[in-house]
CHARMM internal coordinates of N, CA and C (Angstrom, degrees):
IC EDIT
DIST 1 N 1 CA 1.5009
DIST 1 CA 1 C 1.4502
ANGL 1 N 1 CA 1 C 108.76
DIST 1 C 2 N 1.3442
ANGL 1 CA 1 C 2 N 127.52
DIHE 1 N 1 CA 1 C 2 N 123.74
DIST 2 N 2 CA 1.3809
ANGL 1 C 2 N 2 CA 125.93
DIHE 1 CA 1 C 2 N 2 CA -178.01
DIST 2 CA 2 C 1.5298
ANGL 2 N 2 CA 2 C 114.38
DIHE 1 C 2 N 2 CA 2 C -66.66
DIST 2 C 3 N 1.2835
ANGL 2 CA 2 C 3 N 118.37
DIHE 2 N 2 CA 2 C 3 N 152.42
DIST 3 N 3 CA 1.4562
ANGL 2 C 3 N 3 CA 121.57
DIHE 2 CA 2 C 3 N 3 CA 171.86
DIST 3 CA 3 C 1.4244
ANGL 3 N 3 CA 3 C 114.36
DIHE 2 C 3 N 3 CA 3 C -73.57
DIST 3 C 4 N 1.3405
ANGL 3 CA 3 C 4 N 120.54
DIHE 3 N 3 CA 3 C 4 N 135.02
DIST 4 N 4 CA 1.4903
ANGL 3 C 4 N 4 CA 117.08
DIHE 3 CA 3 C 4 N 4 CA 178.64
DIST 4 CA 4 C 1.5646
ANGL 4 N 4 CA 4 C 107.60
DIHE 3 C 4 N 4 CA 4 C -73.38
DIST 4 C 5 N 1.2795
ANGL 4 CA 4 C 5 N 119.25
DIHE 4 N 4 CA 4 C 5 N 159.78
DIST 5 N 5 CA 1.4138
ANGL 4 C 5 N 5 CA 121.78
DIHE 4 CA 4 C 5 N 5 CA 177.72
DIST 5 CA 5 C 1.5002
ANGL 5 N 5 CA 5 C 110.82
DIHE 4 C 5 N 5 CA 5 C -69.59
DIST 5 C 6 N 1.3270
ANGL 5 CA 5 C 6 N 116.73
DIHE 5 N 5 CA 5 C 6 N 153.01
DIST 6 N 6 CA 1.3492
ANGL 5 C 6 N 6 CA 125.31
DIHE 5 CA 5 C 6 N 6 CA -174.73
DIST 6 CA 6 C 1.6855
ANGL 6 N 6 CA 6 C 107.59
DIHE 5 C 6 N 6 CA 6 C -63.50
DIST 6 C 7 N 1.1725
ANGL 6 CA 6 C 7 N 114.86
DIHE 6 N 6 CA 6 C 7 N 140.83
DIST 7 N 7 CA 1.4631
ANGL 6 C 7 N 7 CA 117.24
DIHE 6 CA 6 C 7 N 7 CA 179.47
DIST 7 CA 7 C 1.6202
ANGL 7 N 7 CA 7 C 108.27
DIHE 6 C 7 N 7 CA 7 C -114.67
DIST 7 C 8 N 1.3195
ANGL 7 CA 7 C 8 N 120.48
DIHE 7 N 7 CA 7 C 8 N 11.69
DIST 8 N 8 CA 1.3346
ANGL 7 C 8 N 8 CA 129.88
DIHE 7 CA 7 C 8 N 8 CA 176.16
DIST 8 CA 8 C 1.5507
ANGL 8 N 8 CA 8 C 112.67
DIHE 7 C 8 N 8 CA 8 C -62.01
DIST 8 C 9 N 1.3260
ANGL 8 CA 8 C 9 N 115.99
DIHE 8 N 8 CA 8 C 9 N 117.58
DIST 9 N 9 CA 1.5295
ANGL 8 C 9 N 9 CA 116.94
DIHE 8 CA 8 C 9 N 9 CA 179.97
DIST 9 CA 9 C 1.5250
ANGL 9 N 9 CA 9 C 108.17
DIHE 8 C 9 N 9 CA 9 C -107.41
DIST 9 C 10 N 1.2071
ANGL 9 CA 9 C 10 N 117.70
DIHE 9 N 9 CA 9 C 10 N 123.90
DIST 10 N 10 CA 1.5006
ANGL 9 C 10 N 10 CA 123.86
DIHE 9 CA 9 C 10 N 10 CA 173.79
DIST 10 CA 10 C 1.5880
ANGL 10 N 10 CA 10 C 107.72
DIHE 9 C 10 N 10 CA 10 C -77.54
DIST 10 C 11 N 1.2571
ANGL 10 CA 10 C 11 N 116.31
DIHE 10 N 10 CA 10 C 11 N 104.07
DIST 11 N 11 CA 1.4022
ANGL 10 C 11 N 11 CA 120.44
DIHE 10 CA 10 C 11 N 11 CA 176.20
DIST 11 CA 11 C 1.4975
ANGL 11 N 11 CA 11 C 120.74
DIHE 10 C 11 N 11 CA 11 C -60.26
DIST 11 C 12 N 1.4679
ANGL 11 CA 11 C 12 N 113.18
DIHE 11 N 11 CA 11 C 12 N -12.98
DIST 12 N 12 CA 1.4605
ANGL 11 C 12 N 12 CA 118.79
DIHE 11 CA 11 C 12 N 12 CA -176.29
DIST 12 CA 12 C 1.5180
ANGL 12 N 12 CA 12 C 104.78
DIHE 11 C 12 N 12 CA 12 C -97.34
DIST 12 C 13 N 1.3781
ANGL 12 CA 12 C 13 N 125.43
DIHE 12 N 12 CA 12 C 13 N 3.16
DIST 13 N 13 CA 1.3812
ANGL 12 C 13 N 13 CA 127.08
DIHE 12 CA 12 C 13 N 13 CA 178.48
DIST 13 CA 13 C 1.4745
ANGL 13 N 13 CA 13 C 113.25
DIHE 12 C 13 N 13 CA 13 C -117.55
DIST 13 C 14 N 1.2670
ANGL 13 CA 13 C 14 N 116.24
DIHE 13 N 13 CA 13 C 14 N 145.12
DIST 14 N 14 CA 1.5389
ANGL 13 C 14 N 14 CA 124.02
DIHE 13 CA 13 C 14 N 14 CA 179.62
DIST 14 CA 14 C 1.4762
ANGL 14 N 14 CA 14 C 105.10
DIHE 13 C 14 N 14 CA 14 C -68.39
DIST 14 C 15 N 1.3590
ANGL 14 CA 14 C 15 N 114.01
DIHE 14 N 14 CA 14 C 15 N 127.67
DIST 15 N 15 CA 1.5129
ANGL 14 C 15 N 15 CA 115.78
DIHE 14 CA 14 C 15 N 15 CA -176.64
DIST 15 CA 15 C 1.5936
ANGL 15 N 15 CA 15 C 105.65
DIHE 14 C 15 N 15 CA 15 C -75.83
DIST 15 C 16 N 1.3152
ANGL 15 CA 15 C 16 N 125.13
DIHE 15 N 15 CA 15 C 16 N -2.94
DIST 16 N 16 CA 1.4120
ANGL 15 C 16 N 16 CA 122.84
DIHE 15 CA 15 C 16 N 16 CA -178.55
DIST 16 CA 16 C 1.5784
ANGL 16 N 16 CA 16 C 109.88
DIHE 15 C 16 N 16 CA 16 C -98.73
DIST 16 C 17 N 1.3348
ANGL 16 CA 16 C 17 N 116.73
DIHE 16 N 16 CA 16 C 17 N -47.84
DIST 17 N 17 CA 1.4358
ANGL 16 C 17 N 17 CA 119.61
DIHE 16 CA 16 C 17 N 17 CA 178.92
DIST 17 CA 17 C 1.5115
ANGL 17 N 17 CA 17 C 118.20
DIHE 16 C 17 N 17 CA 17 C -110.11
DIST 17 C 18 N 1.3386
ANGL 17 CA 17 C 18 N 116.60
DIHE 17 N 17 CA 17 C 18 N -14.11
DIST 18 N 18 CA 1.4200
ANGL 17 C 18 N 18 CA 120.49
DIHE 17 CA 17 C 18 N 18 CA -179.40
DIST 18 CA 18 C 1.5875
ANGL 18 N 18 CA 18 C 112.22
DIHE 17 C 18 N 18 CA 18 C 87.58
DIST 18 C 19 N 1.2905
ANGL 18 CA 18 C 19 N 116.48
DIHE 18 N 18 CA 18 C 19 N -7.72
DIST 19 N 19 CA 1.5418
ANGL 18 C 19 N 19 CA 118.77
DIHE 18 CA 18 C 19 N 19 CA 170.29
DIST 19 CA 19 C 1.4275
ANGL 19 N 19 CA 19 C 120.64
DIHE 18 C 19 N 19 CA 19 C -59.94
DIST 19 C 20 N 1.3155
ANGL 19 CA 19 C 20 N 119.88
DIHE 19 N 19 CA 19 C 20 N 168.07
DIST 20 N 20 CA 1.3958
ANGL 19 C 20 N 20 CA 124.94
DIHE 19 CA 19 C 20 N 20 CA 174.21
DIST 20 CA 20 C 1.4752
ANGL 20 N 20 CA 20 C 113.19
DIHE 19 C 20 N 20 CA 20 C -67.87
DIST 20 C 21 N 1.3358
ANGL 20 CA 20 C 21 N 119.17
DIHE 20 N 20 CA 20 C 21 N 118.86
DIST 21 N 21 CA 1.4771
ANGL 20 C 21 N 21 CA 120.11
DIHE 20 CA 20 C 21 N 21 CA -174.86
DIST 21 CA 21 C 1.5469
ANGL 21 N 21 CA 21 C 113.91
DIHE 20 C 21 N 21 CA 21 C -83.51
DIST 21 C 22 N 1.2575
ANGL 21 CA 21 C 22 N 119.44
DIHE 21 N 21 CA 21 C 22 N -2.95
DIST 22 N 22 CA 1.5320
ANGL 21 C 22 N 22 CA 124.29
DIHE 21 CA 21 C 22 N 22 CA -177.93
DIST 22 CA 22 C 1.4653
ANGL 22 N 22 CA 22 C 111.31
DIHE 21 C 22 N 22 CA 22 C 49.43
DIST 22 C 23 N 1.3165
ANGL 22 CA 22 C 23 N 121.31
DIHE 22 N 22 CA 22 C 23 N 43.36
DIST 23 N 23 CA 1.4545
ANGL 22 C 23 N 23 CA 131.22
DIHE 22 CA 22 C 23 N 23 CA -176.78
DIST 23 CA 23 C 1.5761
ANGL 23 N 23 CA 23 C 101.75
DIHE 22 C 23 N 23 CA 23 C -72.92
DIST 23 C 24 N 1.2835
ANGL 23 CA 23 C 24 N 116.64
DIHE 23 N 23 CA 23 C 24 N 116.76
DIST 24 N 24 CA 1.4631
ANGL 23 C 24 N 24 CA 120.37
DIHE 23 CA 23 C 24 N 24 CA 175.16
DIST 24 CA 24 C 1.4802
ANGL 24 N 24 CA 24 C 112.05
DIHE 23 C 24 N 24 CA 24 C -58.72
DIST 24 C 25 N 1.3951
ANGL 24 CA 24 C 25 N 118.39
DIHE 24 N 24 CA 24 C 25 N -45.19
DIST 25 N 25 CA 1.3928
ANGL 24 C 25 N 25 CA 121.55
DIHE 24 CA 24 C 25 N 25 CA -176.50
DIST 25 CA 25 C 1.4838
ANGL 25 N 25 CA 25 C 106.90
DIHE 24 C 25 N 25 CA 25 C -60.32
DIST 25 C 26 N 1.3882
ANGL 25 CA 25 C 26 N 124.28
DIHE 25 N 25 CA 25 C 26 N -44.21
DIST 26 N 26 CA 1.4185
ANGL 25 C 26 N 26 CA 122.86
DIHE 25 CA 25 C 26 N 26 CA -178.94
DIST 26 CA 26 C 1.4423
ANGL 26 N 26 CA 26 C 111.14
DIHE 25 C 26 N 26 CA 26 C -67.16
DIST 26 C 27 N 1.3518
ANGL 26 CA 26 C 27 N 120.21
DIHE 26 N 26 CA 26 C 27 N -42.21
DIST 27 N 27 CA 1.4639
ANGL 26 C 27 N 27 CA 120.77
DIHE 26 CA 26 C 27 N 27 CA 175.91
DIST 27 CA 27 C 1.4896
ANGL 27 N 27 CA 27 C 113.22
DIHE 26 C 27 N 27 CA 27 C -56.32
DIST 27 C 28 N 1.3837
ANGL 27 CA 27 C 28 N 116.06
DIHE 27 N 27 CA 27 C 28 N -43.77
DIST 28 N 28 CA 1.4023
ANGL 27 C 28 N 28 CA 118.25
DIHE 27 CA 27 C 28 N 28 CA 178.44
DIST 28 CA 28 C 1.6058
ANGL 28 N 28 CA 28 C 109.58
DIHE 27 C 28 N 28 CA 28 C -60.98
DIST 28 C 29 N 1.3087
ANGL 28 CA 28 C 29 N 117.46
DIHE 28 N 28 CA 28 C 29 N -45.47
DIST 29 N 29 CA 1.3785
ANGL 28 C 29 N 29 CA 118.03
DIHE 28 CA 28 C 29 N 29 CA 177.27
DIST 29 CA 29 C 1.5708
ANGL 29 N 29 CA 29 C 115.46
DIHE 28 C 29 N 29 CA 29 C -55.26
DIST 29 C 30 N 1.2858
ANGL 29 CA 29 C 30 N 112.94
DIHE 29 N 29 CA 29 C 30 N -43.16
DIST 30 N 30 CA 1.4290
ANGL 29 C 30 N 30 CA 119.83
DIHE 29 CA 29 C 30 N 30 CA 179.41
DIST 30 CA 30 C 1.4911
ANGL 30 N 30 CA 30 C 118.31
DIHE 29 C 30 N 30 CA 30 C -67.58
DIST 30 C 31 N 1.3553
ANGL 30 CA 30 C 31 N 110.39
DIHE 30 N 30 CA 30 C 31 N -39.48
DIST 31 N 31 CA 1.5658
ANGL 30 C 31 N 31 CA 114.40
DIHE 30 CA 30 C 31 N 31 CA -176.75
DIST 31 CA 31 C 1.4014
ANGL 31 N 31 CA 31 C 112.32
DIHE 30 C 31 N 31 CA 31 C -102.21
DIST 31 C 32 N 1.3038
ANGL 31 CA 31 C 32 N 126.27
DIHE 31 N 31 CA 31 C 32 N -15.54
DIST 32 N 32 CA 1.4204
ANGL 31 C 32 N 32 CA 130.28
DIHE 31 CA 31 C 32 N 32 CA -175.31
DIST 32 CA 32 C 1.6335
ANGL 32 N 32 CA 32 C 111.96
DIHE 31 C 32 N 32 CA 32 C 72.39
DIST 32 C 33 N 1.3250
ANGL 32 CA 32 C 33 N 111.04
DIHE 32 N 32 CA 32 C 33 N 6.06
DIST 33 N 33 CA 1.4299
ANGL 32 C 33 N 33 CA 112.45
DIHE 32 CA 32 C 33 N 33 CA -176.35
DIST 33 CA 33 C 1.5757
ANGL 33 N 33 CA 33 C 108.40
DIHE 32 C 33 N 33 CA 33 C -96.95
DIST 33 C 34 N 1.3283
ANGL 33 CA 33 C 34 N 123.47
DIHE 33 N 33 CA 33 C 34 N 138.22
DIST 34 N 34 CA 1.3761
ANGL 33 C 34 N 34 CA 124.12
DIHE 33 CA 33 C 34 N 34 CA 179.08
DIST 34 CA 34 C 1.5319
ANGL 34 N 34 CA 34 C 111.55
DIHE 33 C 34 N 34 CA 34 C -60.62
DIST 34 C 35 N 1.2494
ANGL 34 CA 34 C 35 N 120.36
DIHE 34 N 34 CA 34 C 35 N 139.71
DIST 35 N 35 CA 1.4771
ANGL 34 C 35 N 35 CA 123.43
DIHE 34 CA 34 C 35 N 35 CA 176.32
DIST 35 CA 35 C 1.4868
ANGL 35 N 35 CA 35 C 111.33
DIHE 34 C 35 N 35 CA 35 C -114.13
DIST 35 C 36 N 1.3743
ANGL 35 CA 35 C 36 N 114.37
DIHE 35 N 35 CA 35 C 36 N 148.87
DIST 36 N 36 CA 1.4733
ANGL 35 C 36 N 36 CA 117.78
DIHE 35 CA 35 C 36 N 36 CA 162.74
DIST 36 CA 36 C 1.4867
ANGL 36 N 36 CA 36 C 115.21
DIHE 35 C 36 N 36 CA 36 C -53.57
DIST 36 C 37 N 1.3209
ANGL 36 CA 36 C 37 N 118.88
DIHE 36 N 36 CA 36 C 37 N 166.16
DIST 37 N 37 CA 1.4579
ANGL 36 C 37 N 37 CA 119.04
DIHE 36 CA 36 C 37 N 37 CA 172.26
DIST 37 CA 37 C 1.4987
ANGL 37 N 37 CA 37 C 113.33
DIHE 36 C 37 N 37 CA 37 C -51.58
DIST 37 C 38 N 1.3224
ANGL 37 CA 37 C 38 N 115.94
DIHE 37 N 37 CA 37 C 38 N 144.91
DIST 38 N 38 CA 1.4770
ANGL 37 C 38 N 38 CA 122.97
DIHE 37 CA 37 C 38 N 38 CA -171.46
DIST 38 CA 38 C 1.5970
ANGL 38 N 38 CA 38 C 107.32
DIHE 37 C 38 N 38 CA 38 C -66.13
DIST 38 C 39 N 1.3037
ANGL 38 CA 38 C 39 N 115.52
DIHE 38 N 38 CA 38 C 39 N 143.18
DIST 39 N 39 CA 1.4769
ANGL 38 C 39 N 39 CA 117.96
DIHE 38 CA 38 C 39 N 39 CA 173.57
DIST 39 CA 39 C 1.5401
ANGL 39 N 39 CA 39 C 115.76
DIHE 38 C 39 N 39 CA 39 C -44.45
DIST 39 C 40 N 1.3877
ANGL 39 CA 39 C 40 N 116.92
DIHE 39 N 39 CA 39 C 40 N -33.61
DIST 40 N 40 CA 1.3618
ANGL 39 C 40 N 40 CA 123.74
DIHE 39 CA 39 C 40 N 40 CA -170.31
DIST 40 CA 40 C 1.5601
ANGL 40 N 40 CA 40 C 110.71
DIHE 39 C 40 N 40 CA 40 C -70.12
DIST 40 C 41 N 1.3147
ANGL 40 CA 40 C 41 N 123.65
DIHE 40 N 40 CA 40 C 41 N -12.35
DIST 41 N 41 CA 1.4917
ANGL 40 C 41 N 41 CA 119.63
DIHE 40 CA 40 C 41 N 41 CA -173.71
DIST 41 CA 41 C 1.5270
ANGL 41 N 41 CA 41 C 106.98
DIHE 40 C 41 N 41 CA 41 C -74.13
DIST 41 C 42 N 1.3104
ANGL 41 CA 41 C 42 N 121.58
DIHE 41 N 41 CA 41 C 42 N -18.98
DIST 42 N 42 CA 1.3718
ANGL 41 C 42 N 42 CA 125.97
DIHE 41 CA 41 C 42 N 42 CA -172.88
DIST 42 CA 42 C 1.5536
ANGL 42 N 42 CA 42 C 109.79
DIHE 41 C 42 N 42 CA 42 C -103.94
DIST 42 C 43 N 1.2957
ANGL 42 CA 42 C 43 N 116.45
DIHE 42 N 42 CA 42 C 43 N 1.01
DIST 43 N 43 CA 1.4952
ANGL 42 C 43 N 43 CA 121.51
DIHE 42 CA 42 C 43 N 43 CA -177.64
DIST 43 CA 43 C 1.4994
ANGL 43 N 43 CA 43 C 115.54
DIHE 42 C 43 N 43 CA 43 C -96.92
DIST 43 C 44 N 1.3056
ANGL 43 CA 43 C 44 N 119.91
DIHE 43 N 43 CA 43 C 44 N 160.13
DIST 44 N 44 CA 1.4695
ANGL 43 C 44 N 44 CA 130.08
DIHE 43 CA 43 C 44 N 44 CA 174.76
DIST 44 CA 44 C 1.4740
ANGL 44 N 44 CA 44 C 111.80
DIHE 43 C 44 N 44 CA 44 C -101.75
DIST 44 C 45 N 1.3237
ANGL 44 CA 44 C 45 N 114.58
DIHE 44 N 44 CA 44 C 45 N 115.94
DIST 45 N 45 CA 1.5235
ANGL 44 C 45 N 45 CA 119.09
DIHE 44 CA 44 C 45 N 45 CA 176.05
DIST 45 CA 45 C 1.4993
ANGL 45 N 45 CA 45 C 106.22
DIHE 44 C 45 N 45 CA 45 C -108.03
DIST 45 C 46 N 1.3909
ANGL 45 CA 45 C 46 N 116.41
DIHE 45 N 45 CA 45 C 46 N 113.62
DIST 46 N 46 CA 1.3300
ANGL 45 C 46 N 46 CA 120.97
DIHE 45 CA 45 C 46 N 46 CA -178.64
DIST 46 CA 46 C 1.6255
ANGL 46 N 46 CA 46 C 110.44
DIHE 45 C 46 N 46 CA 46 C -72.50
DIST 46 C 47 N 1.2483
ANGL 46 CA 46 C 47 N 115.33
DIHE 46 N 46 CA 46 C 47 N 159.37
DIST 47 N 47 CA 1.5648
ANGL 46 C 47 N 47 CA 114.89
DIHE 46 CA 46 C 47 N 47 CA 179.03
DIST 47 CA 47 C 1.4716
ANGL 47 N 47 CA 47 C 108.59
DIHE 46 C 47 N 47 CA 47 C -67.59
DIST 47 C 48 N 1.3356
ANGL 47 CA 47 C 48 N 121.25
DIHE 47 N 47 CA 47 C 48 N -30.89
DIST 48 N 48 CA 1.4601
ANGL 47 C 48 N 48 CA 125.29
DIHE 47 CA 47 C 48 N 48 CA 175.63
DIST 48 CA 48 C 1.5785
ANGL 48 N 48 CA 48 C 111.16
DIHE 47 C 48 N 48 CA 48 C -59.84
DIST 48 C 49 N 1.1643
ANGL 48 CA 48 C 49 N 109.60
DIHE 48 N 48 CA 48 C 49 N -46.61
DIST 49 N 49 CA 1.6059
ANGL 48 C 49 N 49 CA 115.42
DIHE 48 CA 48 C 49 N 49 CA -177.79
DIST 49 CA 49 C 1.4587
ANGL 49 N 49 CA 49 C 109.14
DIHE 48 C 49 N 49 CA 49 C -70.46
DIST 49 C 50 N 1.3417
ANGL 49 CA 49 C 50 N 121.28
DIHE 49 N 49 CA 49 C 50 N -42.42
DIST 50 N 50 CA 1.4348
ANGL 49 C 50 N 50 CA 120.68
DIHE 49 CA 49 C 50 N 50 CA 177.36
DIST 50 CA 50 C 1.4785
ANGL 50 N 50 CA 50 C 112.96
DIHE 49 C 50 N 50 CA 50 C -63.56
DIST 50 C 51 N 1.3847
ANGL 50 CA 50 C 51 N 115.28
DIHE 50 N 50 CA 50 C 51 N -30.57
DIST 51 N 51 CA 1.4512
ANGL 50 C 51 N 51 CA 119.21
DIHE 50 CA 50 C 51 N 51 CA -172.34
DIST 51 CA 51 C 1.6461
ANGL 51 N 51 CA 51 C 107.69
DIHE 50 C 51 N 51 CA 51 C -75.64
DIST 51 C 52 N 1.2689
ANGL 51 CA 51 C 52 N 113.87
DIHE 51 N 51 CA 51 C 52 N -13.78
DIST 52 N 52 CA 1.5563
ANGL 51 C 52 N 52 CA 118.60
DIHE 51 CA 51 C 52 N 52 CA 179.24
DIST 52 CA 52 C 1.5406
ANGL 52 N 52 CA 52 C 112.96
DIHE 51 C 52 N 52 CA 52 C -81.45
DIST 52 C 53 N 1.3418
ANGL 52 CA 52 C 53 N 115.54
DIHE 52 N 52 CA 52 C 53 N -13.07
DIST 53 N 53 CA 1.5118
ANGL 52 C 53 N 53 CA 116.13
DIHE 52 CA 52 C 53 N 53 CA -179.67
DIST 53 CA 53 C 1.5819
ANGL 53 N 53 CA 53 C 104.27
DIHE 52 C 53 N 53 CA 53 C -75.38
DIST 53 C 54 N 1.3447
ANGL 53 CA 53 C 54 N 106.26
DIHE 53 N 53 CA 53 C 54 N 132.12
DIST 54 N 54 CA 1.5028
ANGL 53 C 54 N 54 CA 113.22
DIHE 53 CA 53 C 54 N 54 CA 174.45
DIST 54 CA 54 C 1.4990
ANGL 54 N 54 CA 54 C 117.00
DIHE 53 C 54 N 54 CA 54 C -62.16
DIST 54 C 55 N 1.2992
ANGL 54 CA 54 C 55 N 115.13
DIHE 54 N 54 CA 54 C 55 N 135.80
DIST 55 N 55 CA 1.3861
ANGL 54 C 55 N 55 CA 119.39
DIHE 54 CA 54 C 55 N 55 CA -171.21
DIST 55 CA 55 C 1.4763
ANGL 55 N 55 CA 55 C 119.38
DIHE 54 C 55 N 55 CA 55 C -45.25
DIST 55 C 56 N 1.4425
ANGL 55 CA 55 C 56 N 114.72
DIHE 55 N 55 CA 55 C 56 N -38.80
DIST 56 N 56 CA 1.5776
ANGL 55 C 56 N 56 CA 117.56
DIHE 55 CA 55 C 56 N 56 CA 174.71
DIST 56 CA 56 C 1.4236
ANGL 56 N 56 CA 56 C 116.32
DIHE 55 C 56 N 56 CA 56 C -66.36
DIST 56 C 57 N 1.3536
ANGL 56 CA 56 C 57 N 121.29
DIHE 56 N 56 CA 56 C 57 N -16.83
DIST 57 N 57 CA 1.4623
ANGL 56 C 57 N 57 CA 121.02
DIHE 56 CA 56 C 57 N 57 CA -176.91
DIST 57 CA 57 C 1.6516
ANGL 57 N 57 CA 57 C 109.75
DIHE 56 C 57 N 57 CA 57 C -103.86
DIST 57 C 58 N 1.2444
ANGL 57 CA 57 C 58 N 118.37
DIHE 57 N 57 CA 57 C 58 N -5.47
DIST 58 N 58 CA 1.3658
ANGL 57 C 58 N 58 CA 119.02
DIHE 57 CA 57 C 58 N 58 CA 179.18
DIST 58 CA 58 C 1.4902
ANGL 58 N 58 CA 58 C 112.01
DIHE 57 C 58 N 58 CA 58 C -64.46
DIST 58 C 59 N 1.3747
ANGL 58 CA 58 C 59 N 117.40
DIHE 58 N 58 CA 58 C 59 N 131.59
DIST 59 N 59 CA 1.3752
ANGL 58 C 59 N 59 CA 128.41
DIHE 58 CA 58 C 59 N 59 CA 179.38
DIST 59 CA 59 C 1.6280
ANGL 59 N 59 CA 59 C 107.12
DIHE 58 C 59 N 59 CA 59 C 70.22
DIST 59 C 60 N 1.1959
ANGL 59 CA 59 C 60 N 118.01
DIHE 59 N 59 CA 59 C 60 N 18.42
DIST 60 N 60 CA 1.3983
ANGL 59 C 60 N 60 CA 126.52
DIHE 59 CA 59 C 60 N 60 CA 179.87
DIST 60 CA 60 C 1.5799
ANGL 60 N 60 CA 60 C 116.78
DIHE 59 C 60 N 60 CA 60 C -126.17
DIST 60 C 61 N 1.3043
ANGL 60 CA 60 C 61 N 113.82
DIHE 60 N 60 CA 60 C 61 N -44.54
DIST 61 N 61 CA 1.4856
ANGL 60 C 61 N 61 CA 115.42
DIHE 60 CA 60 C 61 N 61 CA 179.04
DIST 61 CA 61 C 1.5455
ANGL 61 N 61 CA 61 C 107.93
DIHE 60 C 61 N 61 CA 61 C -133.58
DIST 61 C 62 N 1.3347
ANGL 61 CA 61 C 62 N 113.44
DIHE 61 N 61 CA 61 C 62 N 137.64
DIST 62 N 62 CA 1.3755
ANGL 61 C 62 N 62 CA 118.18
DIHE 61 CA 61 C 62 N 62 CA -176.67
DIST 62 CA 62 C 1.5856
ANGL 62 N 62 CA 62 C 114.86
DIHE 61 C 62 N 62 CA 62 C -91.80
DIST 62 C 63 N 1.3267
ANGL 62 CA 62 C 63 N 114.58
DIHE 62 N 62 CA 62 C 63 N 151.58
DIST 63 N 63 CA 1.3700
ANGL 62 C 63 N 63 CA 124.27
DIHE 62 CA 62 C 63 N 63 CA 175.03
DIST 63 CA 63 C 1.5877
ANGL 63 N 63 CA 63 C 112.64
DIHE 62 C 63 N 63 CA 63 C -63.94
DIST 63 C 64 N 1.3189
ANGL 63 CA 63 C 64 N 122.40
DIHE 63 N 63 CA 63 C 64 N 134.79
DIST 64 N 64 CA 1.2960
ANGL 63 C 64 N 64 CA 120.58
DIHE 63 CA 63 C 64 N 64 CA -179.93
DIST 64 CA 64 C 1.6000
ANGL 64 N 64 CA 64 C 112.54
DIHE 63 C 64 N 64 CA 64 C -78.63
DIST 64 C 65 N 1.3276
ANGL 64 CA 64 C 65 N 112.26
DIHE 64 N 64 CA 64 C 65 N 162.96
DIST 65 N 65 CA 1.5113
ANGL 64 C 65 N 65 CA 119.48
DIHE 64 CA 64 C 65 N 65 CA 179.78
DIST 65 CA 65 C 1.5511
ANGL 65 N 65 CA 65 C 112.03
DIHE 64 C 65 N 65 CA 65 C -59.72
DIST 65 C 66 N 1.3221
ANGL 65 CA 65 C 66 N 121.88
DIHE 65 N 65 CA 65 C 66 N -28.42
DIST 66 N 66 CA 1.3755
ANGL 65 C 66 N 66 CA 119.28
DIHE 65 CA 65 C 66 N 66 CA -176.59
DIST 66 CA 66 C 1.5816
ANGL 66 N 66 CA 66 C 110.21
DIHE 65 C 66 N 66 CA 66 C -74.12
DIST 66 C 67 N 1.3225
ANGL 66 CA 66 C 67 N 112.93
DIHE 66 N 66 CA 66 C 67 N -37.61
DIST 67 N 67 CA 1.4812
ANGL 66 C 67 N 67 CA 120.96
DIHE 66 CA 66 C 67 N 67 CA -176.71
DIST 67 CA 67 C 1.5513
ANGL 67 N 67 CA 67 C 109.02
DIHE 66 C 67 N 67 CA 67 C -73.15
DIST 67 C 68 N 1.3887
ANGL 67 CA 67 C 68 N 116.60
DIHE 67 N 67 CA 67 C 68 N -30.52
DIST 68 N 68 CA 1.4279
ANGL 67 C 68 N 68 CA 117.77
DIHE 67 CA 67 C 68 N 68 CA 173.59
DIST 68 CA 68 C 1.4590
ANGL 68 N 68 CA 68 C 111.08
DIHE 67 C 68 N 68 CA 68 C -69.51
DIST 68 C 69 N 1.2956
ANGL 68 CA 68 C 69 N 117.37
DIHE 68 N 68 CA 68 C 69 N -46.04
DIST 69 N 69 CA 1.5654
ANGL 68 C 69 N 69 CA 118.29
DIHE 68 CA 68 C 69 N 69 CA 179.17
DIST 69 CA 69 C 1.4671
ANGL 69 N 69 CA 69 C 114.25
DIHE 68 C 69 N 69 CA 69 C -63.15
DIST 69 C 70 N 1.3351
ANGL 69 CA 69 C 70 N 114.27
DIHE 69 N 69 CA 69 C 70 N -32.85
DIST 70 N 70 CA 1.5196
ANGL 69 C 70 N 70 CA 118.02
DIHE 69 CA 69 C 70 N 70 CA 179.33
DIST 70 CA 70 C 1.5185
ANGL 70 N 70 CA 70 C 107.06
DIHE 69 C 70 N 70 CA 70 C -70.07
DIST 70 C 71 N 1.2669
ANGL 70 CA 70 C 71 N 117.52
DIHE 70 N 70 CA 70 C 71 N -43.86
DIST 71 N 71 CA 1.4841
ANGL 70 C 71 N 71 CA 121.53
DIHE 70 CA 70 C 71 N 71 CA -177.67
DIST 71 CA 71 C 1.6221
ANGL 71 N 71 CA 71 C 109.81
DIHE 70 C 71 N 71 CA 71 C -62.88
DIST 71 C 72 N 1.3220
ANGL 71 CA 71 C 72 N 110.04
DIHE 71 N 71 CA 71 C 72 N -40.87
DIST 72 N 72 CA 1.6091
ANGL 71 C 72 N 72 CA 110.88
DIHE 71 CA 71 C 72 N 72 CA -173.23
DIST 72 CA 72 C 1.6196
ANGL 72 N 72 CA 72 C 104.10
DIHE 71 C 72 N 72 CA 72 C -79.53
DIST 72 C 73 N 1.2433
ANGL 72 CA 72 C 73 N 121.96
DIHE 72 N 72 CA 72 C 73 N -18.38
DIST 73 N 73 CA 1.5653
ANGL 72 C 73 N 73 CA 124.31
DIHE 72 CA 72 C 73 N 73 CA 176.64
DIST 73 CA 73 C 1.4411
ANGL 73 N 73 CA 73 C 109.78
DIHE 72 C 73 N 73 CA 73 C -82.55
DIST 73 C 74 N 1.3254
ANGL 73 CA 73 C 74 N 120.62
DIHE 73 N 73 CA 73 C 74 N -20.60
DIST 74 N 74 CA 1.5174
ANGL 73 C 74 N 74 CA 120.67
DIHE 73 CA 73 C 74 N 74 CA -176.82
DIST 74 CA 74 C 1.4374
ANGL 74 N 74 CA 74 C 108.40
DIHE 73 C 74 N 74 CA 74 C -98.55
DIST 74 C 75 N 1.3970
ANGL 74 CA 74 C 75 N 109.68
DIHE 74 N 74 CA 74 C 75 N 125.50
DIST 75 N 75 CA 1.5190
ANGL 74 C 75 N 75 CA 114.74
DIHE 74 CA 74 C 75 N 75 CA 175.74
DIST 75 CA 75 C 1.4686
ANGL 75 N 75 CA 75 C 115.05
DIHE 74 C 75 N 75 CA 75 C -61.39
DIST 75 C 76 N 1.2364
ANGL 75 CA 75 C 76 N 120.04
DIHE 75 N 75 CA 75 C 76 N 150.42
DIST 76 N 76 CA 1.4791
ANGL 75 C 76 N 76 CA 122.55
DIHE 75 CA 75 C 76 N 76 CA -179.17
DIST 76 CA 76 C 1.4568
ANGL 76 N 76 CA 76 C 111.92
DIHE 75 C 76 N 76 CA 76 C -67.15
END
COOR INIT
IC SEED 1 N 1 CA 1 C
IC BUILD
């Protein structure tokens, strides 16, 4: 019987490009150091961008700043 693919989601990695998402929550978990509010609280996430997140990563891994900037710069 074949082994199913891994469903492990790295919450420190962008689910779209695999880059570092700079999530303050994850940085605090890793370092134990309190962090200021995450960069994402002041960003705009379009419905189209959020729809691109794979189902398994939703509410688990944050999109990175580079993917957000790219999505905002790309006309619909």
